[in-house]
C-alpha positions as a LaTeX table, in Angstrom:
\begin{tabular}{lrrr}
\hline
Residue & $x$ (\AA) & $y$ (\AA) & $z$ (\AA) \\
\hline
Met1 & $-0.23$ & 145.58 & 115.78 \\
Ser2 & $-1.76$ & 146.20 & 112.38 \\
Lys3 & $-2.80$ & 143.38 & 110.10 \\
Lys4 & $-0.24$ & 144.47 & 107.48 \\
Val5 & 2.64 & 144.28 & 109.98 \\
Leu6 & 1.44 & 140.89 & 111.24 \\
Leu7 & 1.19 & 139.55 & 107.70 \\
Leu8 & 4.69 & 140.82 & 106.93 \\
Leu9 & 6.10 & 139.07 & 110.01 \\
Ile10 & 4.44 & 135.81 & 109.02 \\
Ile11 & 5.90 & 136.01 & 105.49 \\
Ile12 & 9.39 & 136.75 & 106.83 \\
Ser13 & 9.14 & 133.81 & 109.26 \\
Met14 & 8.08 & 131.45 & 106.49 \\
Leu15 & 10.93 & 132.58 & 104.26 \\
Phe16 & 13.42 & 132.04 & 107.08 \\
Ile17 & 12.12 & 128.51 & 107.70 \\
Phe18 & 12.25 & 127.76 & 103.95 \\
Leu19 & 15.84 & 128.97 & 103.61 \\
Leu20 & 16.92 & 127.08 & 106.72 \\
Ser21 & 15.30 & 123.92 & 105.41 \\
Gly22 & 17.04 & 124.36 & 102.06 \\
Cys23 & 20.45 & 124.75 & 103.66 \\
Thr24 & 19.91 & 121.71 & 105.86 \\
Ser25 & 18.80 & 119.61 & 102.92 \\
Lys26 & 21.84 & 120.64 & 100.88 \\
Ser27 & 24.18 & 119.71 & 103.69 \\
Val28 & 22.62 & 116.25 & 104.03 \\
Val29 & 23.08 & 115.55 & 100.32 \\
Lys30 & 26.76 & 116.41 & 100.60 \\
Val31 & 27.31 & 114.00 & 103.45 \\
Asn32 & 25.27 & 111.05 & 102.16 \\
Ser33 & 26.09 & 108.47 & 99.43 \\
Asp34 & 27.41 & 111.08 & 97.03 \\
Ser35 & 30.34 & 111.66 & 99.37 \\
Asn36 & 32.17 & 108.79 & 97.64 \\
Thr37 & 31.92 & 110.50 & 94.25 \\
Ile38 & 35.27 & 111.67 & 92.93 \\
Ser39 & 35.45 & 114.73 & 90.69 \\
Ile40 & 38.38 & 114.71 & 88.27 \\
Thr41 & 39.52 & 117.51 & 86.00 \\
Asp42 & 41.47 & 115.67 & 83.32 \\
Met43 & 44.25 & 116.92 & 81.04 \\
Leu44 & 41.73 & 118.21 & 78.50 \\
Gly45 & 40.07 & 120.31 & 81.17 \\
Arg46 & 37.01 & 118.03 & 81.27 \\
Asp47 & 35.21 & 117.51 & 84.56 \\
Val48 & 34.67 & 113.78 & 85.04 \\
Leu49 & 32.65 & 112.25 & 87.87 \\
Ile50 & 33.49 & 108.77 & 89.16 \\
Lys51 & 31.17 & 107.06 & 91.67 \\
Ser52 & 34.07 & 105.92 & 93.85 \\
Ala53 & 37.77 & 105.13 & 93.67 \\
Ala54 & 38.26 & 102.96 & 90.58 \\
Lys55 & 38.90 & 99.27 & 91.27 \\
Lys56 & 38.97 & 98.16 & 87.62 \\
Val57 & 40.75 & 100.21 & 84.97 \\
Val58 & 41.96 & 100.13 & 81.41 \\
Ala59 & 44.66 & 102.38 & 80.00 \\
Ile60 & 44.65 & 102.96 & 76.25 \\
Gly61 & 46.84 & 104.91 & 73.87 \\
Pro62 & 50.59 & 105.58 & 73.70 \\
Gly63 & 52.09 & 105.42 & 77.18 \\
Ala64 & 48.82 & 105.37 & 79.13 \\
Leu65 & 49.46 & 101.94 & 80.65 \\
Arg66 & 53.00 & 102.94 & 81.61 \\
Leu67 & 51.85 & 106.03 & 83.49 \\
Tyr68 & 49.26 & 103.97 & 85.30 \\
Cys69 & 51.89 & 101.38 & 86.31 \\
Tyr70 & 53.95 & 104.11 & 87.98 \\
Val71 & 51.04 & 104.74 & 90.35 \\
Gly72 & 48.66 & 101.80 & 90.60 \\
Gly73 & 48.80 & 98.06 & 91.11 \\
Val74 & 48.46 & 95.81 & 88.06 \\
Glu75 & 45.71 & 93.86 & 89.81 \\
Lys76 & 43.31 & 96.68 & 88.88 \\
Ile77 & 44.07 & 96.47 & 85.16 \\
Ser78 & 41.30 & 94.63 & 83.30 \\
Gly79 & 42.83 & 94.32 & 79.85 \\
Ile80 & 45.57 & 95.63 & 77.59 \\
Glu81 & 46.03 & 96.60 & 73.96 \\
Gln82 & 47.57 & 94.12 & 71.53 \\
Ile83 & 50.57 & 96.37 & 70.95 \\
Glu84 & 51.44 & 96.07 & 74.65 \\
Lys85 & 51.42 & 92.28 & 74.40 \\
Asp86 & 53.38 & 91.90 & 71.18 \\
Asn87 & 56.81 & 92.92 & 72.42 \\
Ala88 & 58.11 & 93.65 & 75.93 \\
Thr89 & 61.59 & 94.63 & 74.70 \\
Gly90 & 62.50 & 98.12 & 75.84 \\
Arg91 & 59.38 & 98.49 & 77.98 \\
Pro92 & 60.37 & 98.31 & 81.66 \\
Tyr93 & 56.75 & 98.41 & 82.84 \\
Ile94 & 56.06 & 95.16 & 80.96 \\
Leu95 & 59.37 & 93.62 & 82.07 \\
Ala96 & 58.47 & 94.42 & 85.68 \\
Asn97 & 54.92 & 93.12 & 85.28 \\
Pro98 & 54.98 & 90.22 & 82.80 \\
Ser99 & 51.53 & 89.07 & 83.97 \\
Leu100 & 50.06 & 92.01 & 82.03 \\
Thr101 & 50.55 & 90.09 & 78.79 \\
Asn102 & 48.09 & 87.43 & 80.00 \\
Leu103 & 45.21 & 89.89 & 80.18 \\
Gln104 & 42.34 & 90.11 & 77.71 \\
Ile105 & 42.97 & 92.23 & 74.62 \\
Ile106 & 40.92 & 95.43 & 74.42 \\
Gly107 & 41.99 & 96.64 & 70.99 \\
Ala108 & 44.91 & 96.83 & 68.60 \\
Gly109 & 46.50 & 99.90 & 70.13 \\
Gly110 & 49.04 & 102.05 & 68.37 \\
Pro111 & 49.03 & 105.76 & 67.56 \\
Asn112 & 47.07 & 105.26 & 64.32 \\
Asn113 & 44.26 & 103.14 & 65.75 \\
Ser114 & 41.10 & 104.27 & 67.48 \\
Pro115 & 39.92 & 102.80 & 70.80 \\
Asp116 & 37.76 & 99.68 & 70.50 \\
Ala117 & 34.73 & 100.69 & 72.56 \\
Glu118 & 33.04 & 97.28 & 72.28 \\
Lys119 & 36.00 & 95.31 & 73.61 \\
Ile120 & 36.50 & 97.78 & 76.45 \\
Leu121 & 32.82 & 97.59 & 77.35 \\
Glu122 & 33.03 & 93.79 & 77.65 \\
Leu123 & 35.30 & 94.20 & 80.69 \\
Lys124 & 33.19 & 96.91 & 82.35 \\
Pro125 & 36.07 & 98.87 & 83.91 \\
Asp126 & 35.29 & 101.68 & 86.34 \\
Val127 & 37.37 & 104.14 & 84.33 \\
Ile128 & 39.21 & 104.47 & 81.03 \\
Phe129 & 42.55 & 106.31 & 81.11 \\
Thr130 & 43.50 & 107.49 & 77.64 \\
Thr131 & 46.21 & 109.35 & 75.76 \\
Tyr132 & 44.47 & 108.81 & 72.41 \\
Val133 & 42.21 & 111.83 & 72.51 \\
Ser134 & 43.45 & 115.34 & 71.83 \\
Asp135 & 40.15 & 117.17 & 72.10 \\
Lys136 & 37.18 & 117.14 & 74.44 \\
Ser137 & 34.68 & 115.93 & 71.86 \\
Ala138 & 36.64 & 112.71 & 71.18 \\
Ala139 & 36.83 & 111.94 & 74.90 \\
Asp140 & 33.15 & 112.72 & 75.34 \\
Asn141 & 32.31 & 110.50 & 72.39 \\
Leu142 & 34.17 & 107.51 & 73.85 \\
Gln143 & 32.53 & 108.12 & 77.21 \\
Ser144 & 29.11 & 108.28 & 75.54 \\
Lys145 & 29.69 & 105.04 & 73.59 \\
Thr146 & 30.78 & 103.05 & 76.63 \\
Gly147 & 28.96 & 104.72 & 79.50 \\
Ile148 & 32.29 & 104.54 & 81.34 \\
Pro149 & 34.09 & 107.64 & 82.68 \\
Val150 & 36.96 & 108.60 & 80.37 \\
Val151 & 39.94 & 110.41 & 81.91 \\
Ala152 & 42.45 & 111.97 & 79.50 \\
Ile153 & 46.10 & 112.01 & 80.58 \\
Ser154 & 49.17 & 113.38 & 78.81 \\
Tyr155 & 52.94 & 113.12 & 78.43 \\
Gly156 & 53.39 & 116.73 & 77.40 \\
Lys157 & 56.12 & 117.57 & 74.92 \\
Val158 & 59.47 & 116.54 & 76.42 \\
Ser159 & 61.03 & 113.17 & 77.18 \\
Ala160 & 61.39 & 113.60 & 80.92 \\
Phe161 & 60.41 & 115.98 & 83.70 \\
Asp162 & 57.37 & 117.39 & 81.91 \\
Pro163 & 54.81 & 119.12 & 84.19 \\
Asn164 & 52.03 & 117.41 & 82.22 \\
Val165 & 53.35 & 114.05 & 83.38 \\
Tyr166 & 53.35 & 115.20 & 86.99 \\
Glu167 & 49.75 & 116.37 & 86.67 \\
Ser168 & 48.69 & 113.17 & 84.91 \\
Ile169 & 50.20 & 111.05 & 87.67 \\
Lys170 & 48.26 & 113.03 & 90.27 \\
Ile171 & 45.07 & 112.54 & 88.26 \\
Ile172 & 45.64 & 108.78 & 88.15 \\
Gly173 & 46.26 & 108.71 & 91.90 \\
Lys174 & 43.08 & 110.62 & 92.66 \\
Thr175 & 41.03 & 108.43 & 90.32 \\
Ile176 & 42.12 & 105.15 & 91.91 \\
Gly177 & 42.15 & 106.50 & 95.46 \\
Asp178 & 45.92 & 106.47 & 95.96 \\
Glu179 & 46.95 & 110.10 & 96.01 \\
Lys180 & 49.74 & 109.31 & 98.47 \\
Arg181 & 51.55 & 107.04 & 96.00 \\
Ala182 & 51.00 & 109.53 & 93.18 \\
Gln183 & 52.56 & 112.29 & 95.25 \\
Gln184 & 55.52 & 110.05 & 96.07 \\
Val185 & 56.10 & 109.38 & 92.37 \\
Val186 & 55.96 & 113.08 & 91.50 \\
Glu187 & 58.32 & 113.95 & 94.36 \\
Phe188 & 60.77 & 111.22 & 93.27 \\
Met189 & 60.84 & 112.49 & 89.69 \\
Lys190 & 61.24 & 116.08 & 90.82 \\
Lys191 & 64.02 & 115.04 & 93.20 \\
Cys192 & 65.94 & 113.49 & 90.29 \\
Glu193 & 65.24 & 116.54 & 88.14 \\
Asn194 & 66.54 & 118.88 & 90.84 \\
Asp195 & 69.57 & 116.67 & 91.51 \\
Leu196 & 70.61 & 116.75 & 87.85 \\
Asp197 & 70.05 & 120.50 & 87.75 \\
Asn198 & 71.98 & 121.25 & 90.94 \\
Arg199 & 74.97 & 119.17 & 89.86 \\
Thr200 & 75.35 & 121.00 & 86.54 \\
Lys201 & 73.78 & 124.46 & 86.59 \\
Gly202 & 76.86 & 126.20 & 87.94 \\
Ile203 & 79.22 & 124.97 & 85.23 \\
Ser204 & 80.27 & 127.72 & 82.83 \\
Asn205 & 79.91 & 127.06 & 79.11 \\
Asn206 & 83.63 & 127.32 & 78.49 \\
Gln207 & 84.09 & 124.32 & 80.79 \\
Lys208 & 81.54 & 122.20 & 78.94 \\
Pro209 & 82.25 & 119.90 & 76.01 \\
Asn210 & 80.16 & 120.33 & 72.86 \\
Thr211 & 77.97 & 117.31 & 72.34 \\
Tyr212 & 75.56 & 115.66 & 69.94 \\
Val213 & 73.02 & 112.83 & 70.11 \\
Gly214 & 72.32 & 110.71 & 67.04 \\
Ala215 & 70.44 & 107.62 & 65.85 \\
Leu216 & 67.33 & 108.65 & 67.77 \\
Ser217 & 64.15 & 106.80 & 66.86 \\
Met218 & 61.62 & 108.92 & 64.99 \\
Lys219 & 58.73 & 106.95 & 63.49 \\
Gly220 & 61.23 & 104.18 & 62.95 \\
Leu221 & 64.96 & 103.57 & 63.34 \\
His222 & 67.54 & 105.92 & 61.86 \\
Gly223 & 71.28 & 106.47 & 61.66 \\
Ile224 & 73.53 & 109.14 & 63.04 \\
Glu225 & 71.67 & 111.91 & 61.17 \\
Ser226 & 68.59 & 111.56 & 63.39 \\
Thr227 & 68.78 & 113.99 & 66.30 \\
Gln228 & 66.81 & 116.46 & 68.39 \\
Gly229 & 67.00 & 120.17 & 69.00 \\
Asn230 & 66.27 & 121.40 & 72.50 \\
Tyr231 & 66.87 & 117.81 & 73.60 \\
Ser232 & 65.32 & 117.41 & 77.05 \\
Leu233 & 67.97 & 115.03 & 78.43 \\
Phe234 & 70.73 & 117.44 & 77.45 \\
Asn235 & 68.69 & 120.27 & 78.94 \\
Ala236 & 68.39 & 118.35 & 82.20 \\
Val237 & 72.18 & 118.57 & 82.66 \\
His238 & 72.71 & 121.92 & 80.92 \\
Ala239 & 74.67 & 120.32 & 78.09 \\
Leu240 & 75.84 & 122.23 & 75.02 \\
Asn241 & 73.91 & 120.65 & 72.15 \\
Val242 & 75.55 & 121.60 & 68.86 \\
Val243 & 72.29 & 121.33 & 66.92 \\
Asp244 & 70.63 & 124.03 & 69.01 \\
Glu245 & 72.26 & 126.63 & 66.78 \\
Thr246 & 69.68 & 125.64 & 64.16 \\
Gly247 & 66.90 & 126.96 & 66.36 \\
Arg248 & 64.89 & 123.81 & 65.72 \\
Thr249 & 63.07 & 121.88 & 68.42 \\
Gly250 & 62.21 & 118.20 & 68.48 \\
Ser251 & 63.22 & 115.40 & 66.13 \\
Phe252 & 64.70 & 116.05 & 62.70 \\
Met253 & 67.33 & 114.79 & 60.29 \\
Ile254 & 70.54 & 116.71 & 59.67 \\
Asp255 & 72.86 & 116.73 & 56.70 \\
Lys256 & 75.78 & 114.51 & 57.71 \\
Glu257 & 78.24 & 117.06 & 56.42 \\
Lys258 & 76.93 & 119.49 & 59.04 \\
Leu259 & 78.15 & 117.11 & 61.72 \\
Ile260 & 81.67 & 117.54 & 60.33 \\
Val261 & 81.30 & 121.31 & 60.64 \\
Trp262 & 80.09 & 121.06 & 64.24 \\
Asn263 & 82.64 & 118.35 & 65.11 \\
Pro264 & 81.31 & 117.80 & 68.66 \\
Asp265 & 83.66 & 116.76 & 71.45 \\
Lys266 & 81.36 & 113.93 & 72.57 \\
Ile267 & 78.69 & 112.00 & 70.71 \\
Phe268 & 75.89 & 109.86 & 72.09 \\
Ile269 & 74.35 & 107.10 & 69.97 \\
Asp270 & 70.93 & 105.64 & 70.75 \\
Phe271 & 71.06 & 101.85 & 70.83 \\
Gly272 & 67.88 & 101.81 & 68.73 \\
Gly273 & 69.81 & 103.00 & 65.67 \\
Leu274 & 73.25 & 101.63 & 66.54 \\
Thr275 & 73.06 & 98.81 & 63.99 \\
Ile276 & 72.43 & 101.39 & 61.26 \\
Val277 & 75.36 & 103.49 & 62.48 \\
Lys278 & 77.65 & 100.45 & 62.48 \\
Ala279 & 76.69 & 99.58 & 58.91 \\
Asp280 & 77.22 & 103.17 & 57.81 \\
Tyr281 & 80.56 & 103.27 & 59.61 \\
Lys282 & 81.84 & 100.39 & 57.48 \\
Lys283 & 80.65 & 102.05 & 54.27 \\
Asn284 & 81.76 & 105.59 & 55.09 \\
Leu285 & 84.79 & 105.16 & 57.30 \\
Glu286 & 86.39 & 108.35 & 56.00 \\
Phe287 & 83.43 & 110.42 & 57.19 \\
Tyr288 & 83.58 & 109.06 & 60.72 \\
Lys289 & 87.33 & 109.44 & 60.90 \\
Thr290 & 86.95 & 113.17 & 60.35 \\
Leu291 & 84.98 & 113.43 & 63.62 \\
Thr292 & 87.06 & 114.11 & 66.71 \\
Ala293 & 84.73 & 112.11 & 68.98 \\
Phe294 & 85.21 & 108.92 & 66.96 \\
Asn295 & 89.00 & 109.37 & 66.82 \\
Ser296 & 89.36 & 110.06 & 70.52 \\
Gly297 & 86.99 & 107.39 & 71.88 \\
Glu298 & 84.31 & 109.86 & 72.97 \\
Val299 & 81.28 & 108.06 & 71.53 \\
Tyr300 & 78.79 & 106.71 & 74.08 \\
Ser301 & 75.62 & 104.66 & 74.11 \\
Leu302 & 72.15 & 105.57 & 75.32 \\
Leu303 & 69.34 & 103.15 & 76.09 \\
Pro304 & 66.38 & 103.71 & 73.76 \\
Tyr305 & 63.37 & 105.03 & 75.62 \\
Asn306 & 60.79 & 105.61 & 72.89 \\
Phe307 & 58.55 & 102.56 & 72.75 \\
Tyr308 & 54.87 & 103.47 & 72.46 \\
Ser309 & 55.73 & 106.89 & 73.89 \\
Thr310 & 58.43 & 107.66 & 76.44 \\
Asn311 & 59.73 & 105.24 & 79.02 \\
Ile312 & 60.37 & 108.02 & 81.50 \\
Asp313 & 62.34 & 105.74 & 83.81 \\
Thr314 & 64.86 & 104.87 & 81.08 \\
Ala315 & 65.08 & 108.51 & 79.97 \\
Met316 & 65.94 & 109.50 & 83.54 \\
Ala317 & 68.66 & 106.83 & 83.72 \\
Asp318 & 70.04 & 108.08 & 80.40 \\
Ala319 & 70.11 & 111.65 & 81.75 \\
Tyr320 & 72.28 & 110.56 & 84.68 \\
Tyr321 & 74.61 & 108.73 & 82.31 \\
Ile322 & 74.90 & 111.81 & 80.07 \\
Gly323 & 75.78 & 113.88 & 83.12 \\
Lys324 & 78.43 & 111.37 & 84.19 \\
Val325 & 80.03 & 111.37 & 80.73 \\
Leu326 & 80.04 & 115.15 & 80.33 \\
Tyr327 & 81.00 & 116.09 & 83.89 \\
Pro328 & 82.73 & 113.11 & 85.55 \\
Glu329 & 83.69 & 115.03 & 88.69 \\
Lys330 & 80.13 & 116.18 & 89.29 \\
Phe331 & 78.82 & 112.61 & 89.04 \\
Lys332 & 81.69 & 110.63 & 90.55 \\
Asp333 & 79.40 & 109.36 & 93.30 \\
Ile334 & 76.91 & 107.96 & 90.76 \\
Asp335 & 77.08 & 104.31 & 89.80 \\
Ile336 & 74.88 & 104.12 & 86.72 \\
Glu337 & 73.69 & 100.56 & 87.25 \\
Lys338 & 72.66 & 101.35 & 90.84 \\
Lys339 & 71.02 & 104.62 & 89.86 \\
Ala340 & 69.10 & 103.02 & 86.99 \\
Asn341 & 67.88 & 100.22 & 89.24 \\
Glu342 & 66.92 & 102.73 & 91.92 \\
Ile343 & 64.73 & 104.51 & 89.36 \\
Tyr344 & 63.18 & 101.32 & 87.99 \\
Lys345 & 62.58 & 99.90 & 91.47 \\
Phe346 & 60.88 & 103.02 & 92.79 \\
Leu347 & 58.67 & 103.59 & 89.77 \\
Leu348 & 57.88 & 99.98 & 88.86 \\
Gly349 & 58.77 & 97.88 & 91.90 \\
Lys350 & 61.49 & 95.86 & 90.16 \\
Glu351 & 65.11 & 96.34 & 89.11 \\
Val352 & 65.15 & 95.70 & 85.36 \\
Tyr353 & 68.40 & 97.38 & 84.28 \\
Ser354 & 70.08 & 94.00 & 83.65 \\
Gln355 & 67.24 & 92.99 & 81.34 \\
Met356 & 67.46 & 96.29 & 79.48 \\
Thr357 & 71.24 & 95.92 & 78.99 \\
Glu358 & 70.80 & 92.30 & 77.96 \\
Asp359 & 68.40 & 93.42 & 75.25 \\
Phe360 & 70.41 & 96.44 & 74.08 \\
Gly361 & 73.82 & 96.76 & 75.72 \\
Glu362 & 75.54 & 98.58 & 78.56 \\
Leu363 & 75.66 & 102.31 & 79.00 \\
Glu364 & 79.30 & 102.72 & 78.07 \\
Glu365 & 81.76 & 103.88 & 75.44 \\
Ile366 & 80.94 & 102.50 & 71.99 \\
Met367 & 83.64 & 100.81 & 69.94 \\
Leu368 & 82.67 & 100.47 & 66.27 \\
Glu369 & 85.78 & 98.62 & 65.13 \\
\hline
\end{tabular}
């Protein structure tokens, strides 16, 4: 054997040993202490590493605490924003977990306030869930200031059954090491979504009443002129929303005279603006008397669900009530109180419908006189 061939064989053998050693070393790293590390891709597309399943958390920004409460136990929550403590009315997650209001304050909260990094840092949570940030740099900045992993979650764009909510719930579950519960929550919401769809999708438009929703909250309380186009709760039951002819989506104010032109068969009034509607009714009785729905007793209440973002549980209960009003035969097996409590109990662990109706009123026909 020539020296060149021998040298070549030695080099090949050394390379083989080196590569084998490298593969073995890589495998060991994967199995050792780093195996507890959780990799999260949040709703901004950021890759966030967490050393292990979070045992202490904070949830900041509109609706972040609510989404967490659907998945995780309140014992893991280290502190809350002042806005969460100020008023529990209309917030089922606070009604179901009143102990939350005893926790240390970690900032003012509210859509126009920035996170208070110093107060959060005092509690040293394992992770910060946030809906405040809308871009990666803001999330990275908060993470840099605190040294705490920041996980962005989202409500999406519609009141209920938004895929962004489903994904956010899964992210929360993975972060706190309870993916089973997260999956159960997503499956429950999708089951309700599919149930509403299956009950109503086969109804032809000529069998549906025209309908309208008014007095919806939109940066404050409003009267009957405040409505929504492409209203997600109407969409959930395939309702005919008269305002959809405008082509507009989301919240806006209509000219009251336009409501006379549309003259919907049934009208829903959000309890949040009902007081304003009642006052306007007394001042402008002639206007309301021109509307068929008011003359025929086809005006119905809805529980308000916009308090520091969407109370998805209440929105789901409202959707079932809308379906029952519009298509009684399709929902004759649904008792609204039982269905609402089923939703609250599954998502929050407590039946709070009675508290909600005590604060606002029953889901029922509205009598303004």
